[in-house]
C-alpha positions in Angstrom: 129.5 -115.2 -109.0 130.1 -114.5 -112.4 129.7 -116.9 -115.5 133.0 -117.2 -117.0 132.9 -117.4 -120.9 135.5 -116.4 -123.4 133.8 -113.4 -124.6 136.3 -110.9 -123.5 139.6 -112.4 -124.6 142.4 -115.3 -124.4 146.0 -114.1 -123.4 149.1 -115.9 -125.0 152.8 -114.7 -123.9 154.9 -114.4 -126.9 158.9 -113.7 -126.8 158.4 -111.3 -130.1 155.7 -109.4 -130.1 156.6 -108.0 -133.7 157.2 -111.7 -134.8 154.1 -113.0 -133.5 151.8 -110.6 -134.9 153.3 -110.9 -138.3 153.2 -114.9 -138.1 149.4 -114.8 -136.8 148.6 -112.7 -139.6 150.3 -114.6 -142.2 149.0 -117.7 -140.7 145.2 -117.0 -139.7 144.4 -113.7 -140.9 144.5 -112.0 -137.8 144.3 -108.3 -138.0 146.4 -106.2 -135.0 145.6 -103.0 -132.8 148.5 -100.5 -132.5 151.1 -102.1 -130.0 151.0 -100.6 -126.2 152.6 -100.7 -123.0 150.6 -102.7 -120.5 150.0 -101.8 -116.9 153.0 -102.9 -115.0 152.8 -105.7 -112.1 152.4 -104.9 -108.2 154.7 -106.8 -105.8 154.6 -105.8 -102.0 152.0 -102.9 -103.3 154.5 -101.4 -105.5 154.8 -101.2 -109.3 157.5 -103.4 -110.5 159.4 -102.6 -113.9 157.6 -101.8 -116.6 154.4 -103.9 -117.8 154.7 -105.8 -121.6 154.2 -104.6 -124.5 150.8 -105.8 -126.1 148.3 -105.7 -128.7 144.7 -107.0 -129.0 143.4 -108.4 -131.9 141.0 -106.5 -134.1 138.4 -109.3 -134.7 136.7 -109.9 -131.7 135.0 -111.1 -129.1 136.7 -113.1 -127.8 140.0 -111.1 -128.3 143.4 -112.6 -128.9 145.8 -110.4 -126.7 149.6 -111.0 -127.3 152.0 -109.8 -124.4 155.8 -109.7 -125.0 157.3 -111.7 -122.6 158.9 -109.7 -119.5 161.6 -111.6 -117.5 160.9 -112.1 -113.6 157.4 -111.3 -113.9 153.7 -113.0 -114.2 154.7 -112.7 -118.1 157.7 -114.5 -118.1 157.0 -117.8 -120.0 155.6 -117.6 -123.3 152.2 -119.5 -124.4 148.9 -119.9 -123.6 149.0 -117.2 -120.3 145.0 -116.5 -119.3 141.3 -116.1 -119.5 140.9 -112.6 -119.1 137.2 -111.5 -117.9 135.2 -108.5 -116.3 134.7 -108.0 -112.3 132.7 -105.2 -111.3 134.7 -105.4 -107.8 137.7 -107.1 -108.7 139.3 -106.7 -105.4 136.0 -108.3 -103.8 135.9 -111.2 -106.7 140.1 -111.8 -106.1 139.4 -112.4 -102.3 136.6 -114.8 -103.1 138.6 -116.8 -105.7 141.7 -117.0 -102.9 139.3 -118.2 -100.5 137.7 -120.7 -102.8 141.2 -122.3 -103.1 142.3 -120.2 -106.4 145.4 -118.3 -105.2 146.4 -114.8 -106.1 149.7 -115.4 -108.3 150.0 -111.7 -109.1 148.3 -108.0 -109.6 149.1 -105.5 -111.8 147.6 -102.1 -112.7 145.0 -101.6 -115.6 146.9 -98.7 -117.0 150.8 -97.5 -116.9 151.1 -94.7 -114.5 148.0 -96.1 -112.3 149.1 -97.2 -108.5 146.3 -99.7 -107.3 145.8 -102.8 -108.7 143.1 -103.4 -111.2 144.0 -106.4 -112.6 144.1 -110.0 -110.6 145.8 -113.2 -111.8 144.7 -116.3 -110.0 146.0 -119.7 -110.7 143.5 -122.9 -111.0 144.9 -126.4 -109.9 145.7 -127.1 -113.4 147.7 -124.1 -113.9 145.5 -121.7 -115.8 145.6 -118.3 -114.8 142.1 -116.4 -114.4 142.9 -112.8 -115.1 139.9 -110.5 -113.4 140.1 -106.9 -115.1 138.4 -104.2 -112.7 135.6 -103.1 -115.1 135.0 -99.5 -113.8 138.6 -98.9 -115.0 139.7 -101.4 -117.7 136.2 -101.3 -119.7 136.6 -97.8 -120.7 140.5 -98.4 -121.4 139.9 -100.8 -123.6 137.0 -99.5 -125.4 139.0 -96.4 -126.1 142.2 -99.0 -127.2 139.4 -101.1 -129.4 138.1 -97.7 -131.2 141.5 -97.4 -132.5 141.6 -94.4 -130.7 144.2 -95.6 -128.0 147.9 -96.6 -129.5 
């Protein structure tokens, strides 16, 4: 069982990515990586629509992730969205969380173009989403992105 600490990231859904980035830069001095399109949600085993435009703070960990609102998706409500953490075997960890009473809210692919889910969102009793990210796929992709080479 993993120890969940926010050493990876906190995700926030925003209505306008450019505006939110500018506002948080002005208010907090946060620097941002170039926005990219995130992997899309998986519904009934199939990708649905586009994933959100998103960015990570250059400062971290923990990183601040901003995801632009996508109506009708897991990213459809602005505000604090999730605590993201790594899982060596995200599907197995997802099953464990579901068995422990934290239902699967949605799954998504790690990168646009993927067909198998590597990201799983589980909701706690009080409504917080836990985002499991497959370490073997998400880790290299995030390292590439955070290096400034991706995006």
